[in-house]
N, C-alpha and C positions, 0 to 999 in steps of 0.2 A: 606636342604633348597628345595632339589628337591620335598618333600612331600608338600611344601606349594604351587606349582603352577603345573598347568596343563599343559600336553604337548601342546609346540607350543604359550605359554603364552607369552604375549609382555607387557609392560609398556607404555600406550601411552595416558597419561591424556590430558585432555583439558586444555586451558589457564584457564578457569574458575576454574576447579578443583584445578590447581596449587596453584591459589592465594586464592579462597574461603576455601578449604580444608587443604592443605599441608602448604602453607605459615602461614595461620591464627594460625593452631595448633602450627607451629613452634614459632610464636611471643607470643602465649599464654601459651608456654611451656607444652603443652598437648602430649601425646603419646610419651613420650622421650624415652620409652623403646622399642618401635617399629619404629618410623619414621626414626632412622640413619640407619636402615637396607634398607630402600629405599632412602633416600635423605639426606647425611651425610653433617655435617658443614664442611667447608674447606675454605681458603684463595685463592681461585683459582687466584685471581689477582697475587699472587706471585708463581704460578705454572706454569710451562710450559704446554700447553694445550695437548700436545701428552702425558703427563705423568697422565693426569686426568681420561682416563678410567678404569686405575687398582685402582685409589682412590675412584671411585663410590660405591653406595649402591649394597648390594647383589642383589639386584632384578635386577639392570641395569648393572652390571659388565661385563656381557657377551654380551652386545647390542653391534653392531658394527655401530650404527647411532646415538644416542644420549645419553646423561648422565647428572644428576641433581644434583646440589650442593644447600645448603643453604650459602651465602656468608655472614659474620658478618660484621658489620660497622667496619671501621677501625678508629684507634685513632686519626689520623688527621682529618677524617670527623667529629669526635664527637666533636671535638674543633674548627669545623665550615670550616675547610680547605675542598679542593677538594681531593676524594680519589685518589690513585695511581693506575693505572692499567697497571703497567710497571713491567716485570718479568727479569730474569738475560740476556735473549737473546731477548726479544722483548717487544711488548706493545699490548694492546687491543684498538682500536680505534673506535669510535660512527660512524654508519653510517645511513643515514637516519634520518627521524625526531622521536621521542618519540610518542607512540601512546595509546590511552587509551583502557582498557580491560574492557569489558561489561559483565554482568551477563544475565541470560536468561530472568530476568524481567527487562532488559534495563537499569539497574543502572551501573556506573562507581566503579569498584572494584579494580582496580590498574592500572598501567602503566607499558609499556614494552619498552625497549630499546636494541635496536640490536648492535652488535659490530663485528669487525674483526681482527683477529691477526696478527700482522705484526711483521717480523724478522728483527733486526736491531735497530737503533735509529732513534725515532721522528724528523723531519717528512719525512725522506728518506727511511724507511724501505721496505721490500719487503712482499707485502702482500700473505697471506696463505689462504688454505682453511677451516681453523678454523673460526667458527663463535658461537657466543652465544647469546642469549636473556635474558635478565636481567629484573626480573618482581619484582615490588613494591607493596605492598597492601596500599589501599587507605581507610582512614578512614572519614565519613562525618562529618564537622562541620557548626556550624551555620556561615551564612553571617557577615562580620565585621560591616555591617552599613543596619539594616532592612528598612529604610528609603530611600536607594539609589537605584538608577536605576539598579545596578546589584545585588540587594538582590534576585531578580529572578532566577538568576543562581546558579546551583549547586556549593557547595565549599567541596572541600577536601583536607586533609594533608597525605603526603605519611609517611609510616612507614619506618624508615631507619635502625632500630635493626637489620634487616636480609633482604637480597635479594635472592630469589630464581632463580637461572640460570639454563638455558638449555644450554648445550654445545654440538654442533654437528659439522660434516664435511661437507662442500658443496659437492654436489653430482653432479651439474648440473640439478637437477629437483627440481621444487618449491615445489613439494609434496612428498619429499624423504620419510619422516616419517608419511605423512598422510595418514590414511588408509579410510578417511571419502570419501562417494560419491561426485562426483563433485559438484552437485548442492547444496550442503549444504558449501561448501567452499567460495563462494562470499562474504559472509559478516561477516567473521570471526573477523577481528580486524579492528575499525575504526581509521583511521588517525586523529590526533588532532593537527597537527600543530608541531613547532620546540619548543621544551621546553627549550633550552638552554639559559640561562642567565636571571637574577632576574628582575622582571618587565616586562619583553619583551613579547610580543604577535605576533603569526603569524598564519594565517587561511589556511586551505587546504580544497579542495572541499567538504570536508565530515564533517569539524568541524573546531573548534578552542580551544586552551588551553591557560590560562594565568598562570602565576607562579609569587607569589608576594614573597616580601622580608622575610616575615616570614615563608617560605616554604609553604604555603597554595597555590591551585591552583584551576580552575574552568575551565569547560569543557562544551561545548553547541552545538547544530545542529548536533547531530548524525542521519545519514539518513537511516542506515540499523540495524537490531538487528543480535548479532552473533547467530548462528544457529549450534550446534555442537552435534554429538552424541559421547560419550565416547567409547573408545575400551576398556578401564578397567572398567566392570561393577562392580558398586558401592556395590552389594552383594559379589563379590569376595574380593574387596577392604577391606571391613569391617571385611569378614572373617579371611583376613590375618594379619590385624592391632590386630584383638582382640585374635588371637591364642595364648596360653600361651608358 
């Protein structure tokens, strides 16, 4: 494995790369002979977070800051229920509002939900420094009624077969594993309100998101574009994935 990476090489994908490249390839069943070496499939919500680093892909296993996993859809979620995020000793709790992830050409490509791990039983558990970002890919669909006033808003449906999760430990710095210049960070992710609850809608200063009973969503009023420079160069990535 050492010959696959240059000295000092680190895996720092952008949110756009996580969804557009890695998650989409997993959803389509592509690169299955290479992808698990970087991001393995694991039911992380049934695994204690401190056990996750040693279960990560070969590329990320020695990383001390972040680890990546594909979380498959749970059976109860496939039957229309809520997914379980409880382990033997604790539980993951959502924090803040879900946010939309945008491509470099200003299109919604997915949603991100942040969570914190608590030890104990809900709702009286003890908060830990373990966090995760759960990413889901969005596919654009046609508006339900082309003659309605809402037809001008883009509509999308989230893919639930797999979620891509970034697990990390809070270090006290908001840029703990962000190596981009400060001036490029300001517009990374646009908040789009609280996505909790079917049929609900709430607005934030930068935008709003609406979720419907059929699982579709719409988002509007994005105020700034995401601007990121990937730390993992695409040439290096393609070379790694295509190596026999």
